[in-house]
C-alpha atoms as one frame of an Amber mdcrd trajectory, in Angstrom:
protein
 131.327 226.386-181.568 133.015 229.458-182.938 130.386 231.494-181.678 130.679
 230.319-178.343 134.614 230.540-178.408 134.171 234.352-179.489 131.656 235.063
-177.373 133.740 233.550-174.356 136.630 235.250-175.705 134.760 238.733-175.630
 133.473 238.051-172.201 137.383 237.732-171.155 138.479 241.182-172.554 135.502
 243.057-171.273 136.062 241.738-167.669 140.124 242.716-168.289 138.919 245.891
-169.285 136.587 246.782-166.481 139.389 245.590-164.015 142.045 248.051-165.792
 139.519 251.132-165.712 138.679 250.535-162.484 141.903 250.826-161.502 142.513
 254.109-163.496 139.184 255.806-162.357 140.501 255.003-158.839 143.878 256.822
-159.288 142.318 259.346-161.731 139.293 260.383-158.686 141.830 259.768-155.724
 140.507 257.233-153.643 143.671 256.721-152.032 143.559 260.437-150.650 142.525
 261.115-147.349 141.521 264.452-146.379 141.612 266.227-142.794 142.142 268.898
-140.729 144.587 267.101-138.193 147.561 264.547-138.678 144.880 262.107-138.835
 141.478 261.547-140.069 138.693 259.315-138.625 135.096 257.606-139.355 133.237
 259.384-136.337 129.865 257.867-135.725 126.763 260.040-135.791 126.713 262.968
-133.136 130.459 262.657-132.122 132.907 265.607-132.792 136.225 266.104-133.482
 137.761 269.251-130.938 140.508 270.889-130.003 141.910 268.801-126.986 140.834
 270.241-123.847 141.493 269.106-119.886 138.946 268.010-117.206 137.172 271.164
-116.238 137.171 272.574-112.838 134.907 275.203-111.985 134.882 276.653-115.388
 133.866 274.929-118.779 136.246 275.245-121.776 134.665 276.200-125.061 134.724
 273.479-127.454 136.024 274.458-130.772 136.365 271.980-133.798 139.103 274.784
-135.600 141.381 272.195-135.380 144.809 272.475-137.083 147.734 270.372-138.120
 149.867 272.112-135.579 148.026 270.930-132.600 149.822 267.998-130.267 146.701
 267.025-129.197 142.775 266.953-130.489 139.692 264.954-128.579 137.197 263.030
-130.091 133.946 262.828-128.174 130.626 261.219-128.364 128.679 264.594-127.533
 129.234 268.080-128.315 128.803 269.451-125.037 132.019 269.674-122.843 132.517
 266.476-120.543 133.294 267.303-116.841 134.474 263.781-115.810 135.715 263.478
-112.094 134.279 267.186-110.716 131.029 269.527-110.752 131.939 272.794-112.515
 130.543 276.001-110.478 126.409 275.916-109.843 125.868 278.709-112.001 126.665
 277.034-114.818 123.445 275.327-116.233 123.820 271.673-115.849 122.282 271.548
-119.587 125.757 273.087-120.700 128.264 270.020-119.835 127.816 266.141-119.552
 128.738 264.037-116.604 127.555 260.920-117.399 126.735 258.617-120.622 129.898
 259.365-122.888 133.178 258.703-124.880 136.004 260.707-124.747 138.881 259.741
-126.453 142.266 262.567-125.972 144.468 261.899-128.908 148.267 262.979-128.158
 151.069 263.415-130.683 154.202 261.608-129.277 157.957 262.289-129.430 158.808
 259.065-132.043 161.809 258.082-129.996 159.220 257.136-127.432 158.704 253.388
-126.897 155.425 251.883-127.336 154.988 249.758-124.042 156.401 246.066-124.458
 153.274 244.323-123.132 151.001 246.371-125.354 148.435 243.961-127.598 149.664
 244.199-131.204 146.292 244.726-132.751 147.843 244.995-136.439 148.467 247.443
-138.920 150.466 249.978-136.438 147.387 249.781-133.737 148.278 248.581-130.430
 146.555 248.573-127.085 148.159 248.984-123.719 147.595 246.209-120.721 145.089
 247.141-118.787 146.232 248.640-115.321 144.077 246.887-112.256 143.254 249.188
-110.158 139.899 250.510-108.451 138.865 253.840-109.774 135.763 256.069-109.891
 133.708 256.379-113.041 135.116 259.140-115.018 139.012 258.496-114.372 139.368
 254.710-115.631 141.468 254.655-118.764 142.100 252.650-121.663 145.184 253.229
-123.648 145.786 252.733-127.346 148.631 253.626-129.717 149.225 254.570-133.262
 152.259 253.618-135.327 152.125 255.163-138.796 154.574 253.667-141.605 156.813
 256.700-141.642 157.383 256.222-137.832 155.156 258.842-136.503 153.394 257.785
-132.908 149.848 258.915-131.226 148.553 257.919-127.825 144.981 257.355-127.568
 143.721 258.253-123.740 140.065 256.982-123.667 136.938 257.679-121.305 133.884
 255.786-120.982 130.932 256.226-118.869 127.905 254.712-119.515 128.691 253.751
-123.065 130.011 250.685-125.077 134.069 250.936-125.482 133.842 249.027-128.677
 132.677 252.472-130.225 135.692 253.961-129.149 137.876 251.091-130.634 136.342
 251.308-133.513 137.128 255.036-133.933 140.835 254.574-133.048 141.232 251.874
-135.761 139.941 253.838-138.312 142.730 256.287-138.045 144.215 257.226-141.611
 146.994 259.481-142.153 146.092 262.476-143.799 147.765 262.963-147.486 145.423
 266.001-147.839 144.920 268.849-145.462 142.076 270.872-145.261 143.300 273.242
-142.385 143.810 276.839-142.747 146.282 278.410-139.953 147.496 281.989-139.651
 151.362 282.590-141.174 153.716 283.112-138.349 155.364 286.315-140.304 153.183
 287.270-142.831 150.044 287.244-141.440 148.124 285.897-144.530 146.591 282.488
-144.125 147.940 279.402-145.180 147.330 275.649-145.923 149.542 272.714-144.843
């Protein structure tokens, strides 16, 4: 009987010790640290890219740059590494293989003025995320949008404008809801006065 009690007590101590050890290791390894080049970091599916924000191209294609940094007001997350031409076709001299017009998801992420109000009729998704009420209107593929918002614990606000063509919007929603505030920046930007490189 004594042996059984001793064994049980030892098991409890081991379990308690393991719990403490896990908590210590968590703080040592910095598992709560979020690294990223921009203000927010995202879990992107395979094949997706995070690039400098760009508008709908007209006759010329933008050069997609993955050199994102924290000074940018807008970035783009998308399911392809090619520029997306949503509603207009680039010049005939541009190879059609160099851009995408169908089968894509594009999310423009804008930094908002903290004083800007999130629409009252937006659906509260929890954890600071909101989805704007749909706008009922006729629109052609590539021009229909869905809008999400994110308000961080410190009051910063972001807007996500989503375009989906030939893909399921659930992927965009998952990417948006994966957003986390960056606590350890990894971007580098030129210093304004010294010309040296500084980290956020």
